[in-house]
Backbone as JSON Lines, residues from 0, in Angstrom:
{"i":0,"aa":"M","n":[89.22,-47.61,79.75],"ca":[88.02,-46.81,78.93],"c":[86.97,-47.58,78.55]}
{"i":1,"aa":"L","n":[85.84,-46.83,79.03],"ca":[84.82,-47.55,79.11],"c":[84.42,-47.88,77.41]}
{"i":2,"aa":"N","n":[83.77,-49.5,77.61],"ca":[83.17,-49.04,75.46],"c":[81.91,-48.93,75.82]}
{"i":3,"aa":"S","n":[81.37,-49.11,74.64],"ca":[80.18,-48.39,73.85],"c":[79.25,-48.66,74.87]}
{"i":4,"aa":"D","n":[78.62,-50.68,74.95],"ca":[77.71,-51.05,75.93],"c":[77.44,-50.9,77.38]}
{"i":5,"aa":"Q","n":[79.16,-50.42,78.17],"ca":[79.56,-50.51,79.75],"c":[78.7,-48.93,79.35]}
{"i":6,"aa":"R","n":[78.58,-48.51,78.7],"ca":[78.27,-46.67,78.6],"c":[76.77,-46.25,78.55]}
{"i":7,"aa":"K","n":[76.43,-47.49,77.24],"ca":[75.09,-47.38,77.45],"c":[74.21,-47.95,79.2]}
{"i":8,"aa":"Q","n":[74.69,-49.49,79.1],"ca":[74.24,-49.76,80.02],"c":[74.34,-48.94,81.61]}
{"i":9,"aa":"M","n":[75.18,-47.71,81.56],"ca":[75.36,-47.29,83.13],"c":[74.7,-45.48,82.2]}
{"i":10,"aa":"I","n":[74.47,-45.31,80.94],"ca":[73.24,-44.33,80.57],"c":[71.92,-44.59,80.92]}
{"i":11,"aa":"S","n":[71.29,-46.26,81.24],"ca":[70.1,-46.85,81.33],"c":[69.62,-46.23,83.11]}
{"i":12,"aa":"R","n":[71.33,-46.3,83.83],"ca":[70.91,-46.06,85.65],"c":[70.75,-44.87,85.3]}
{"i":13,"aa":"I","n":[71.52,-43.88,84.68],"ca":[71.06,-42.7,84.94],"c":[69.57,-42.44,84.71]}
{"i":14,"aa":"K","n":[69.07,-43.03,83.72],"ca":[67.42,-42.49,83.21],"c":[67.11,-43.15,84.73]}
{"i":15,"aa":"E","n":[67.48,-44.38,84.64],"ca":[66.23,-45.59,86.17],"c":[66.47,-44.63,87.21]}
{"i":16,"aa":"L","n":[67.51,-44.63,87.51],"ca":[67.62,-43.58,89.26],"c":[66.88,-42.74,89.64]}
{"i":17,"aa":"P","n":[65.97,-42.01,89.29],"ca":[64.82,-41.19,89.36],"c":[64.12,-42.08,89.8]}
{"i":18,"aa":"A","n":[63.33,-42.91,89.18],"ca":[62.77,-43.99,89.47],"c":[62.63,-44.51,90.58]}
{"i":19,"aa":"A","n":[63.46,-45.42,90.83],"ca":[64.54,-46.51,91.33],"c":[64.02,-46.02,93.47]}
{"i":20,"aa":"L","n":[64.86,-44.46,92.95],"ca":[64.39,-43.58,94.65],"c":[63.24,-43.02,95.18]}
{"i":21,"aa":"E","n":[62.36,-43.04,93.99],"ca":[61.26,-42.97,94.35],"c":[60.72,-44.4,94.82]}
{"i":22,"aa":"E","n":[60.72,-44.91,94.46],"ca":[60.25,-46.04,95.04],"c":[60.87,-46.85,96.27]}
{"i":23,"aa":"A","n":[62.51,-45.93,96.87],"ca":[62.8,-46.39,98.0],"c":[62.27,-45.65,98.73]}
{"i":24,"aa":"V","n":[61.67,-44.32,98.83],"ca":[61.47,-43.9,100.28],"c":[59.34,-43.43,99.9]}
{"i":25,"aa":"R","n":[59.39,-44.19,98.42],"ca":[57.3,-44.54,98.71],"c":[56.68,-44.92,100.5]}
{"i":26,"aa":"G","n":[55.64,-44.52,100.74],"ca":[55.78,-44.78,101.65],"c":[56.18,-44.35,102.93]}
{"i":27,"aa":"L","n":[57.36,-44.17,102.81],"ca":[57.97,-43.04,104.23],"c":[57.96,-42.61,104.95]}
{"i":28,"aa":"D","n":[57.29,-42.55,106.63],"ca":[56.57,-41.49,106.86],"c":[58.19,-40.45,107.52]}
{"i":29,"aa":"D","n":[57.36,-39.02,107.56],"ca":[58.46,-38.79,108.52],"c":[59.23,-39.3,108.98]}
{"i":30,"aa":"Q","n":[58.74,-39.29,110.07],"ca":[59.96,-39.91,111.13],"c":[60.51,-40.45,110.31]}
{"i":31,"aa":"Q","n":[60.52,-41.52,109.97],"ca":[61.7,-42.43,109.08],"c":[62.25,-41.59,108.09]}
{"i":32,"aa":"L","n":[62.13,-40.73,107.01],"ca":[62.14,-40.45,106.39],"c":[63.52,-39.28,107.34]}
{"i":33,"aa":"N","n":[63.08,-39.07,108.03],"ca":[64.51,-38.07,108.92],"c":[65.22,-39.11,110.54]}
{"i":34,"aa":"T","n":[65.68,-40.58,110.16],"ca":[65.95,-41.34,110.57],"c":[67.18,-41.78,109.96]}
{"i":35,"aa":"P","n":[68.34,-41.55,110.78],"ca":[69.72,-42.25,110.36],"c":[69.56,-43.47,109.55]}
{"i":36,"aa":"Y","n":[69.4,-43.53,108.37],"ca":[70.27,-45.21,108.21],"c":[71.09,-45.97,108.64]}
{"i":37,"aa":"R","n":[72.23,-45.38,109.14],"ca":[73.23,-46.19,110.78],"c":[73.69,-44.82,111.01]}
{"i":38,"aa":"Q","n":[73.94,-45.14,112.63],"ca":[74.21,-44.15,113.61],"c":[75.44,-43.38,112.9]}
{"i":39,"aa":"G","n":[75.34,-42.19,112.97],"ca":[75.96,-41.5,113.16],"c":[75.55,-40.91,111.36]}
{"i":40,"aa":"G","n":[74.67,-41.83,110.25],"ca":[74.61,-41.42,108.97],"c":[73.28,-40.36,108.78]}
{"i":41,"aa":"W","n":[72.71,-40.56,107.11],"ca":[72.81,-39.57,106.7],"c":[70.41,-39.55,107.04]}
{"i":42,"aa":"T","n":[69.9,-39.18,107.09],"ca":[68.42,-39.88,107.13],"c":[67.88,-39.77,105.65]}
{"i":43,"aa":"P","n":[66.71,-40.3,105.25],"ca":[66.99,-40.43,103.58],"c":[66.29,-39.41,102.86]}
{"i":44,"aa":"S","n":[65.72,-38.32,104.0],"ca":[65.7,-37.3,103.2],"c":[67.23,-36.77,102.79]}
{"i":45,"aa":"Q","n":[68.0,-36.48,104.13],"ca":[69.61,-35.57,103.45],"c":[69.87,-36.53,102.17]}
{"i":46,"aa":"V","n":[69.77,-37.69,102.15],"ca":[70.24,-38.44,101.42],"c":[69.41,-38.69,99.58]}
{"i":47,"aa":"V","n":[68.14,-37.61,99.7],"ca":[68.22,-37.53,98.92],"c":[67.93,-36.31,98.37]}
{"i":48,"aa":"H","n":[67.63,-35.33,99.44],"ca":[68.8,-33.5,98.6],"c":[70.03,-33.56,98.4]}
{"i":49,"aa":"H","n":[71.19,-34.56,99.76],"ca":[71.87,-35.14,98.23],"c":[72.49,-35.14,97.48]}
{"i":50,"aa":"L","n":[71.39,-36.86,97.04],"ca":[71.93,-36.93,95.49],"c":[71.36,-35.81,94.92]}
{"i":51,"aa":"A","n":[70.83,-35.31,94.78],"ca":[69.35,-33.69,93.57],"c":[71.26,-32.74,94.0]}
{"i":52,"aa":"D","n":[72.16,-32.59,94.62],"ca":[73.54,-31.53,94.95],"c":[73.91,-31.64,94.24]}
{"i":53,"aa":"S","n":[74.84,-33.2,94.43],"ca":[75.39,-34.07,94.07],"c":[75.45,-33.82,92.46]}
{"i":54,"aa":"H","n":[74.42,-34.69,91.77],"ca":[74.29,-35.31,90.63],"c":[74.31,-33.71,89.67]}
{"i":55,"aa":"M","n":[73.71,-32.95,90.88],"ca":[73.76,-30.62,89.57],"c":[74.79,-30.69,89.7]}
{"i":56,"aa":"N","n":[75.88,-30.7,90.3],"ca":[77.33,-30.54,90.35],"c":[78.53,-31.43,89.53]}
{"i":57,"aa":"A","n":[77.74,-32.47,89.91],"ca":[78.46,-33.71,88.69],"c":[78.27,-33.5,86.66]}
{"i":58,"aa":"F","n":[76.77,-32.92,86.53],"ca":[76.35,-33.07,85.35],"c":[76.78,-31.37,84.71]}
{"i":59,"aa":"I","n":[76.69,-30.44,86.13],"ca":[77.93,-29.0,85.68],"c":[79.36,-29.11,85.56]}
{"i":60,"aa":"R","n":[80.28,-30.51,85.63],"ca":[81.17,-30.61,85.82],"c":[82.16,-31.78,84.3]}
{"i":61,"aa":"V","n":[80.3,-31.65,84.05],"ca":[80.61,-32.52,82.37],"c":[80.78,-31.13,81.03]}
{"i":62,"aa":"K","n":[79.71,-30.63,81.58],"ca":[79.41,-29.23,80.99],"c":[80.98,-28.45,80.77]}
{"i":63,"aa":"L","n":[81.48,-28.37,82.08],"ca":[82.44,-27.7,81.99],"c":[83.82,-28.44,80.61]}
{"i":64,"aa":"I","n":[84.0,-30.38,81.61],"ca":[85.3,-30.74,80.61],"c":[84.29,-30.3,79.45]}
{"i":65,"aa":"L","n":[83.26,-30.55,78.66],"ca":[83.22,-30.61,77.4],"c":[83.54,-28.71,76.74]}
{"i":66,"aa":"T","n":[83.8,-27.65,77.08],"ca":[83.53,-26.71,77.02],"c":[84.69,-26.23,77.44]}
{"i":67,"aa":"E","n":[85.57,-26.29,78.02],"ca":[86.53,-26.09,78.38],"c":[88.25,-27.03,78.27]}
{"i":68,"aa":"N","n":[88.65,-26.28,78.87],"ca":[90.5,-26.86,78.36],"c":[90.98,-27.13,79.26]}
{"i":69,"aa":"Q","n":[90.84,-28.83,80.33],"ca":[90.72,-29.57,81.24],"c":[91.02,-28.43,82.29]}
{"i":70,"aa":"P","n":[89.38,-28.04,82.34],"ca":[89.33,-27.08,84.0],"c":[89.44,-27.56,85.32]}
{"i":71,"aa":"T","n":[90.15,-26.33,86.31],"ca":[89.96,-27.16,86.91],"c":[88.44,-27.46,88.3]}
{"i":72,"aa":"L","n":[88.23,-28.85,88.84],"ca":[87.29,-28.54,88.49],"c":[86.66,-27.85,90.91]}
{"i":73,"aa":"K","n":[86.13,-27.85,90.8],"ca":[85.17,-27.12,92.1],"c":[84.75,-28.28,93.48]}
{"i":74,"aa":"T","n":[85.24,-28.26,94.18],"ca":[85.0,-28.9,95.73],"c":[83.66,-29.03,96.44]}
{"i":75,"aa":"Y","n":[83.33,-29.69,96.53],"ca":[82.38,-29.1,97.47],"c":[82.81,-30.17,99.2]}
{"i":76,"aa":"K","n":[81.68,-29.36,99.96],"ca":[81.76,-30.26,101.61],"c":[80.28,-30.54,101.61]}
{"i":77,"aa":"Q","n":[79.8,-32.03,101.36],"ca":[78.96,-32.65,100.95],"c":[78.38,-32.95,102.22]}
{"i":78,"aa":"N","n":[78.67,-33.17,103.78],"ca":[78.32,-33.49,104.84],"c":[77.98,-32.11,105.35]}
{"i":79,"aa":"L","n":[78.39,-30.9,105.42],"ca":[78.05,-29.41,105.1],"c":[77.03,-29.23,104.45]}
{"i":80,"aa":"W","n":[76.8,-29.61,103.09],"ca":[75.49,-29.22,102.76],"c":[74.45,-29.94,103.0]}
{"i":81,"aa":"A","n":[74.68,-31.67,103.94],"ca":[73.09,-32.22,104.07],"c":[72.81,-31.64,105.03]}
{"i":82,"aa":"M","n":[74.0,-30.73,105.89],"ca":[73.36,-30.17,107.12],"c":[72.43,-28.53,106.6]}
{"i":83,"aa":"L","n":[72.33,-27.47,105.99],"ca":[72.33,-26.29,105.75],"c":[70.51,-26.99,105.51]}
{"i":84,"aa":"P","n":[70.19,-25.73,106.62],"ca":[68.16,-26.14,106.72],"c":[67.47,-26.87,105.6]}
{"i":85,"aa":"D","n":[67.44,-26.02,103.99],"ca":[67.06,-26.55,103.32],"c":[67.17,-28.22,102.81]}
{"i":86,"aa":"A","n":[68.18,-28.99,103.63],"ca":[68.26,-30.36,103.67],"c":[67.34,-30.75,104.56]}
{"i":87,"aa":"A","n":[66.98,-29.89,105.52],"ca":[66.03,-29.87,106.12],"c":[64.63,-29.6,106.77]}
{"i":88,"aa":"S","n":[64.26,-28.61,106.37],"ca":[62.68,-28.29,106.13],"c":[61.9,-28.32,104.92]}
{"i":89,"aa":"V","n":[62.65,-28.63,103.5],"ca":[62.07,-28.81,102.19],"c":[61.83,-30.17,101.63]}
{"i":90,"aa":"S","n":[60.72,-30.7,101.09],"ca":[60.21,-31.46,101.87],"c":[61.14,-32.04,100.08]}
{"i":91,"aa":"I","n":[61.36,-33.26,100.35],"ca":[62.03,-34.49,99.32],"c":[61.37,-34.62,97.61]}
{"i":92,"aa":"Q","n":[59.88,-33.85,97.76],"ca":[59.4,-33.56,96.8],"c":[60.08,-32.54,96.13]}
{"i":93,"aa":"T","n":[60.81,-31.53,96.88],"ca":[61.25,-30.67,95.2],"c":[62.86,-31.35,95.03]}
{"i":94,"aa":"S","n":[63.33,-31.78,95.42],"ca":[64.7,-32.8,95.66],"c":[64.59,-33.59,93.71]}
{"i":95,"aa":"M","n":[63.04,-34.72,93.69],"ca":[62.86,-35.84,93.64],"c":[62.94,-35.15,92.02]}
{"i":96,"aa":"I","n":[61.67,-34.02,91.67],"ca":[61.64,-33.21,90.95],"c":[62.53,-32.77,90.3]}
{"i":97,"aa":"I","n":[63.51,-31.75,91.28],"ca":[65.12,-31.77,89.69],"c":[65.92,-32.93,89.93]}
{"i":98,"aa":"L","n":[65.8,-34.06,90.04],"ca":[66.44,-35.36,89.64],"c":[65.86,-36.16,88.36]}
{"i":99,"aa":"V","n":[64.62,-35.57,88.62],"ca":[63.77,-36.19,86.99],"c":[64.44,-36.0,85.97]}
{"i":100,"aa":"G","n":[64.28,-34.07,86.56],"ca":[64.89,-33.63,84.87],"c":[65.97,-33.47,84.71]}
{"i":101,"aa":"L","n":[66.86,-33.75,85.87],"ca":[68.61,-33.45,86.09],"c":[68.66,-34.86,84.9]}
{"i":102,"aa":"H","n":[68.24,-35.82,85.12],"ca":[68.55,-37.41,85.07],"c":[68.14,-36.77,83.98]}
{"i":103,"aa":"R","n":[67.82,-37.0,83.02],"ca":[66.35,-36.61,81.76],"c":[67.38,-36.81,80.76]}
{"i":104,"aa":"R","n":[68.53,-34.99,81.54],"ca":[69.67,-34.0,80.04],"c":[70.99,-34.92,80.59]}
{"i":105,"aa":"F","n":[70.82,-35.31,81.7],"ca":[72.2,-35.79,82.16],"c":[72.6,-37.22,80.89]}
{"i":106,"aa":"A","n":[71.31,-37.93,80.48],"ca":[71.22,-38.8,79.92],"c":[71.32,-38.47,78.17]}
{"i":107,"aa":"A","n":[70.71,-37.62,77.57],"ca":[70.71,-37.17,76.36],"c":[72.41,-36.77,76.47]}
{"i":108,"aa":"L","n":[72.64,-35.88,77.32],"ca":[73.85,-35.48,76.52],"c":[75.57,-36.38,76.73]}
{"i":109,"aa":"F","n":[75.51,-37.63,78.42],"ca":[76.03,-38.94,77.81],"c":[75.4,-39.47,76.05]}
{"i":110,"aa":"E","n":[74.52,-39.16,75.82],"ca":[74.0,-39.9,74.68],"c":[74.34,-39.17,73.15]}
{"i":111,"aa":"S","n":[74.97,-38.05,73.74],"ca":[75.09,-37.23,71.92],"c":[76.55,-37.34,72.85]}
{"i":112,"aa":"L","n":[77.06,-37.87,72.8],"ca":[79.01,-37.89,73.39],"c":[79.82,-38.89,71.68]}
{"i":113,"aa":"G","n":[80.72,-38.0,70.94],"ca":[81.57,-38.47,70.55],"c":[82.73,-39.52,71.62]}
{"i":114,"aa":"D","n":[83.35,-40.19,70.15],"ca":[83.86,-41.0,71.45],"c":[85.55,-40.88,71.54]}
{"i":115,"aa":"S","n":[85.33,-39.22,71.09],"ca":[86.4,-38.94,72.14],"c":[86.41,-37.72,73.04]}
{"i":116,"aa":"D","n":[84.97,-37.67,73.56],"ca":[84.81,-36.32,74.82],"c":[84.55,-37.48,75.64]}
{"i":117,"aa":"W","n":[84.39,-38.55,75.64],"ca":[84.97,-39.86,76.55],"c":[86.31,-38.97,76.91]}
{"i":118,"aa":"Q","n":[87.2,-39.0,76.6],"ca":[88.13,-39.15,77.01],"c":[88.85,-37.68,78.23]}
{"i":119,"aa":"K","n":[87.69,-36.43,77.08],"ca":[88.32,-35.07,78.0],"c":[88.45,-34.29,79.06]}
{"i":120,"aa":"S","n":[89.4,-34.25,79.65],"ca":[89.05,-34.22,81.01],"c":[89.36,-32.73,82.29]}
{"i":121,"aa":"A","n":[89.3,-33.3,83.16],"ca":[89.49,-32.15,84.01],"c":[90.11,-32.22,85.32]}
{"i":122,"aa":"I","n":[91.3,-31.59,86.03],"ca":[91.94,-31.74,86.91],"c":[90.7,-31.44,88.42]}
{"i":123,"aa":"H","n":[90.36,-33.02,89.18],"ca":[90.05,-32.22,90.15],"c":[90.97,-32.44,91.63]}
{"i":124,"aa":"P","n":[90.73,-31.3,92.75],"ca":[91.55,-30.89,94.15],"c":[92.29,-32.48,94.28]}
{"i":125,"aa":"E","n":[90.91,-33.46,94.78],"ca":[91.6,-33.89,95.85],"c":[92.04,-35.62,94.69]}
{"i":126,"aa":"S","n":[90.96,-35.66,93.37],"ca":[92.18,-37.04,93.12],"c":[91.96,-37.08,91.88]}
{"i":127,"aa":"G","n":[92.87,-36.11,91.25],"ca":[93.22,-36.01,90.31],"c":[93.27,-35.15,88.93]}
{"i":128,"aa":"E","n":[93.15,-35.45,87.71],"ca":[93.04,-35.56,86.7],"c":[91.73,-37.09,86.77]}
{"i":129,"aa":"I","n":[90.5,-36.46,86.08],"ca":[89.78,-37.32,85.81],"c":[89.03,-36.96,84.12]}
{"i":130,"aa":"N","n":[88.25,-37.73,83.62],"ca":[87.49,-38.33,82.74],"c":[85.78,-38.16,82.38]}
{"i":131,"aa":"I","n":[85.03,-38.0,81.38],"ca":[84.24,-38.51,81.91],"c":[83.22,-39.65,81.25]}
{"i":132,"aa":"D","n":[84.37,-40.07,81.22],"ca":[84.56,-41.25,80.97],"c":[84.41,-42.11,82.82]}
{"i":133,"aa":"D","n":[84.72,-41.66,83.44],"ca":[85.11,-40.96,84.53],"c":[84.12,-41.49,85.64]}
{"i":134,"aa":"L","n":[83.97,-39.88,85.81],"ca":[82.65,-39.33,85.72],"c":[80.69,-39.46,86.09]}
{"i":135,"aa":"H","n":[80.99,-40.62,84.47],"ca":[80.16,-41.42,84.06],"c":[80.14,-42.63,84.87]}
{"i":136,"aa":"A","n":[81.14,-43.1,85.12],"ca":[81.22,-44.46,86.12],"c":[80.9,-44.23,87.25]}
{"i":137,"aa":"L","n":[81.21,-43.18,87.51],"ca":[80.94,-42.3,89.68],"c":[79.43,-42.53,89.9]}
{"i":138,"aa":"Y","n":[78.33,-41.78,89.0],"ca":[77.23,-40.9,89.09],"c":[76.34,-42.5,88.41]}
{"i":139,"aa":"S","n":[76.55,-43.28,87.23],"ca":[75.61,-43.77,87.55],"c":[75.44,-44.73,88.51]}
{"i":140,"aa":"S","n":[76.94,-45.54,89.41],"ca":[76.33,-46.05,90.91],"c":[76.38,-45.27,91.98]}
{"i":141,"aa":"H","n":[76.93,-44.16,91.61],"ca":[76.19,-43.27,93.09],"c":[75.18,-43.62,93.68]}
{"i":142,"aa":"G","n":[74.02,-43.1,92.67],"ca":[73.42,-43.54,92.66],"c":[72.66,-44.6,93.73]}
{"i":143,"aa":"D","n":[72.62,-45.41,92.96],"ca":[72.6,-46.84,93.82],"c":[73.31,-47.39,94.88]}
{"i":144,"aa":"N","n":[74.03,-46.44,94.89],"ca":[74.52,-47.24,96.52],"c":[73.87,-46.45,97.57]}
{"i":145,"aa":"H","n":[73.32,-44.72,96.98],"ca":[71.87,-44.38,98.61],"c":[70.68,-44.82,98.34]}
{"i":146,"aa":"I","n":[70.63,-45.32,97.38],"ca":[69.3,-45.75,97.68],"c":[69.14,-47.45,98.56]}
{"i":147,"aa":"A","n":[70.42,-48.12,98.33],"ca":[70.48,-48.93,98.85],"c":[70.27,-49.24,100.67]}
{"i":148,"aa":"Q","n":[71.04,-47.79,100.64],"ca":[70.82,-47.22,102.71],"c":[70.12,-47.33,102.71]}
{"i":149,"aa":"I","n":[68.85,-46.31,101.82],"ca":[67.66,-46.24,102.38],"c":[66.25,-47.72,102.1]}
{"i":150,"aa":"K","n":[67.15,-48.6,101.28],"ca":[66.11,-49.87,101.52],"c":[66.55,-50.52,102.99]}
{"i":151,"aa":"K","n":[67.94,-49.68,102.98],"ca":[68.71,-51.06,104.7],"c":[67.69,-50.95,105.52]}
{"i":152,"aa":"L","n":[67.36,-48.91,105.79],"ca":[66.63,-48.36,106.79],"c":[65.27,-49.08,106.19]}
{"i":153,"aa":"R","n":[64.5,-49.71,105.1],"ca":[63.13,-49.99,105.2],"c":[63.27,-51.34,105.88]}
{"i":154,"aa":"D","n":[64.24,-52.11,106.08],"ca":[64.6,-53.18,105.97],"c":[64.53,-53.74,107.33]}
{"i":155,"aa":"D","n":[65.02,-53.2,108.25],"ca":[65.62,-52.71,109.38],"c":[64.12,-52.38,110.47]}
């Protein structure tokens, strides 16, 4: 179980993700945006769209947990989602806009939770029982990992 200070730090990371991602992709041209960061990996463009997809799913999962009695969460095939035409043909700015609004709402939702809310849980078909603390910890660092992948491409 996370403590109040840990949660506040993670909420800050949630708030900061859109700006950090914007900084990571700033100045990348179309070729760079469409170059995988490693052999067999996603392109920065796919990463940005993935973050929007993934964090929308996470936000919805938290809301389901808060409003239903231990719901079973829906999984999705993130690798296949990253290959769909929208991830290749739509500007990353569309997903950047989604992330700005989504992360404002995500942070506001987390900031509104009472102590007992953090332990409300759901069943994830692949991971088993997970609670809001678990999701908060996961998604506060998820973006950081992907930003590091984009920065690695910039540095190479």
